[in-house]
N, C-alpha and C positions, 0 to 999 in steps of 0.2 A: 162474495162467497166464501164462506169456510170449507176446505174440500178436503177428507182423506181420501188419497189418491191410491188403491194395492197397499196399504197399510200395513204392516207386521212387526212386531216386535217379540222376542223370546229374552226371559229370564230362567235360568235352568228350569224348573219343571213347566213353567208359567209361557201361556204366550197367548197373544192379543192381534186379533188382523183387523180391519177397518175399510170398506169402502164405501164413502159415504158423503154426501154435501150438504151442509148449514147455509140457509136464507142469509145475508146479510142482513141484519136487525132484528132475527128469530131470540125467542126465550127460549132456549130450548133445557129439559130436566134430562139427566144422566143416571140412570136406577141401573140394581144389577146386586148378583149377591156379594157378601163382604171376599172379598178376594178376587172378585170380578173382573178386575180392572179399569175400575171406573178415574180412580186417580192416576194410573199409570196413561189414559187416553189424553187427562189434561198436561199431563208431564211430556206430552208428544207436541204438544200445541204451542206448550210454555217455552219447550225446547231446552227442558231439562233432561229428559232423555230422548237418544237419537232411536229412530227405528233402525231395523234391519234391511227393511226392503222398503219401496214407495213414498208417499211423499204428502207433506200438509200443505195446501195453499193457500194463501187469500188473497184475495181477486189477482187470480191468475197464476199468484208470483209463490216460487216453492221458500217453506219459510227453512230450510234445513240447513244452509247456509250463515245464517244469522243466530249471532247468542242468543240468550235468553232477555236482554235485557235490549237488543235492537229490535227484538220483536217487536208489533203493533196488539203486544196482551198485556194486561192488569190481571194478576191472582192475586184472590180473596183465602186466605185459610180461617181454620178454624179459632189461632189463636191470635190471630188479628195484627203478626207480626208490628208491636205496635213496639217503640222502645222506652223502655220506664222511666230515662234520665232527661226525654227529651217532653215540650212541655204541647200540649194537645197541638197549637198552630204550629209547633215546629214539627212533628210527625204528619201533618196534611201537608208542609211547606217541601218535606221532601217528594211529593207529587210532581214538585217542579222543577227543583235542584237539591242533588244529593248530598252539596256541599251548602244550604241554607242559607247562601249569598241572595238572599230576595231580594227585588228591586221595589220602588214603592208598589207600581200597580200589581205587583205578583202578590204582596203583603194584603192588600184590596181583595185580591182573587181567592186568598187563607177566607177573610172575613166574609166573603160571598157564600163559599163552601160552607163555613159554620151556621151561617144563617140557613141555609139550604139544606141542610140534614138534622137544622133543630135545636144547635149547641151554641146559639149565641151565649156569649159571656163568660163561655169556660175556655177562651183561649189561651191561659196561661196558667191550667190547671196540670197535673202531670195522669197518667192511665189509672195509676193506682186509685185515685181522688175520683177514678170513674165507676160507673156499674156497668153490669157486662154489656147492654143496649147501648149505653152511650161510647163503648169502647168498640161497638161494629161499626158506629157513626161516624165514631174519629176515623174507620178505614176505608169506611164507605165515602166520606171526603175527600181522602187522599187519590182512591183511586177515579173519582168523576177530575181530578184535578190530572191525573197523568191524561184524562183523555184519548186512553186506547180504544180502537174501534174493537177490541175481543175482549171479552171480560170472563175469567172461569173463576166460580167459584167452588169449594174444596170442603162440602158442609162446613157452610162458613157461618151457619147461625144455627147450626145443630143443639147447642148448648144454651140455648135460650128457653125459655119457658113458652107455653104456645102462644097466647095473646101476644109478647114481646117479639118473637118468631112471627108471627104474623105481619106483625108495624113494620118488619124491617125487611120481609120480602115485598110488602107493598111501597116500601120508600124504595126502593130496587128497581120494581118497577115500572114506578115513578118517572128514577133517575135515565133508565136505559129507556123508555119508550125517549126522553126528550132531548137523549143525546146519538140515539140511533145504534147504542151498540149492541154485537152480535154475542150474546150470552150463553155459556154453558152451565149450569149448576147440576154438584156433584150432591144428590142427597138420598137418604135412606127411607127418609119418607114419604106416602103417597101424596099425604095432604098438601105439603108443599110441592111438589109438583103440579097439582090441581089448580094450587093457587096463583102460580106464577107464569109454569109453562104453558102454554098450549102447545107444543111438540114437546117429544119425547124420544133419547136414545135407549134403548135396552141391554145391556150389556148381557150375553147369555153365551155358555159353550165355547168362552173364548173369541168370541166377534162381540162386535159394538153394530147392532144393528139400524138403517136409517131411520130417522125421525120418522114417528108416525103421531097422528091428533091424542094429547092426552089420557081424553077425555073418554075416548072408548075403549083406548090400551087397559084403563086401570078399572072400568067398566068391565070389562070380561079379557082379562090378560090371558097372554099362554100360560100353560102347563109349568114350563119351567117360571118365571115369573108368581103364579100363583102361589105356588110354594115356598116362595120366598116372602112372600107379602103373608102368607098366612090366609089368603084369602078362601 
């Protein structure tokens, strides 16, 4: 279980608090107006931002003493964070070893990850020779090999067209289901939340609210969320 226990952070005139839990293996959307604190919530989990008060716990362990690289977390951003001078296989291999000194077994794992995300035969390409959807698949393959139990997505697929985005969300759901990862997905699109996340965290008035069922929430949103969605 991922817990935000009496958590708060203040940055200038902005503040965010959270006191909630997310079940292990859950797929949860994070929705709120621009500037409400969606990315801030993910940064508190990943360790890029320390809280002023409270704890983020994973399976009862306080994550605060751990540096970002030591946390059981992978993060997928909109720009995918691919290195242009590395091949597809090398970008994926970074999920296993940052120095890319891979063993034979690890090279086989990279090949299996490529096959799993539908990129067989593209190992030697550079990111510039890939479409946006293919770049997203490379980033997903790297996350898959990192095998961290918490996966955070910060509008990772927002630049993709509707059909391709749906394809990526379905692939992500398949991978999360197979690995048992706990997923928090920041999105501004309610259709993404409906498609991928059975539960949703709404951030409003400086507070991250506990997860609730996505369908009923979006069918009858509270006033603040209704204004944001234009419903």
